[in-house]
C-alpha positions as CSV (number, residue, x, y, z in Angstrom):
1,M,11.9,3.7,-20.8
2,R,11.8,1.3,-17.8
3,P,8.7,-0.7,-17.2
4,E,6.9,-0.1,-13.9
5,P,8.1,-2.4,-11.1
6,T,5.7,-5.1,-9.8
7,F,6.8,-4.2,-6.3
8,Y,8.2,-1.0,-4.7
9,N,10.7,-1.1,-2.0
10,V,9.9,0.9,1.1
11,E,11.9,4.0,0.0
12,E,10.2,4.0,-3.4
13,A,6.7,3.5,-1.9
14,A,7.4,6.3,0.6
15,G,8.5,8.5,-2.3
16,V,5.2,7.9,-4.1
17,F,3.3,9.2,-1.1
18,R,6.0,11.8,-0.2
19,L,6.5,10.2,3.2
20,D,9.6,9.6,5.2
21,P,10.6,5.9,4.8
22,S,10.4,5.5,8.6
23,T,6.7,6.4,8.4
24,M,6.1,3.9,5.7
25,Y,7.9,1.2,7.7
26,R,5.7,2.0,10.7
27,H,2.5,1.6,8.7
28,L,3.7,-1.6,7.2
29,R,4.8,-3.1,10.5
30,S,1.5,-2.2,12.2
31,G,-0.6,-3.6,9.3
32,R,-2.1,-0.1,8.6
33,F,-0.8,-0.3,5.0
34,P,-0.8,-3.5,2.8
35,G,2.5,-4.9,1.9
36,L,4.6,-8.0,1.8
37,K,7.3,-9.0,4.2
38,I,9.9,-11.4,2.8
39,G,12.4,-12.3,5.5
40,G,13.2,-8.9,7.0
41,R,12.4,-6.9,4.0
42,Y,9.1,-5.1,3.2
43,V,7.8,-4.4,-0.3
44,V,4.6,-2.8,-1.5
45,P,2.8,-4.2,-4.6
46,R,2.3,-1.7,-7.4
47,V,-1.4,-2.8,-7.6
48,V,-1.9,-1.6,-4.0
49,V,-0.6,1.9,-4.9
50,E,-2.7,2.0,-8.1
51,R,-5.9,0.8,-6.3
52,L,-5.4,3.3,-3.5
53,L,-4.9,6.2,-6.0
54,N,-8.0,5.1,-7.9
55,D,-10.1,4.8,-4.7
56,I,-9.0,8.3,-3.6
57,L,-10.1,9.7,-7.0
58,A,-13.4,7.8,-6.8
59,A,-14.1,9.0,-3.3
60,G,-13.4,12.6,-4.2
61,G,-11.9,13.3,-0.8
62,C,-9.5,12.2,1.8
63,L,-9.3,8.5,2.8
64,D,-8.1,7.2,6.1
65,I,-5.4,4.6,5.3
66,S,-6.2,2.4,8.3
67,E,-9.9,2.2,7.2
68,W,-8.9,1.7,3.6
69,T,-6.5,-1.1,4.5
70,A,-9.2,-2.8,6.7
71,R,-11.6,-2.7,3.8
72,W,-8.9,-4.0,1.4
73,S,-8.2,-7.0,3.8
74,E,-11.9,-7.8,4.2
75,Q,-12.4,-7.8,0.4
76,A,-9.4,-10.0,-0.1
77,A,-10.5,-12.4,2.6
78,G,-14.0,-12.6,1.0
79,G,-12.5,-13.5,-2.3
80,V,-10.6,-16.5,-1.0
81,A,-12.3,-19.9,-1.5
């Protein structure tokens, strides 16, 4: 059994959400989905996917990814000293 990766590549992340990779790239480039760009490559931290899934379950309904990402960014900025 392989351990879960710390980061997903774009294709893997797109697969989790059953999206076309081009859609995931578009959301990452525009800042509507949290990710990390290293050189010309994007990756998505596993914790982002897990947090999003947990927040969806807690909300009990549909979340807008742009709004969720904005809240995620605000919370992250508020935690920086």
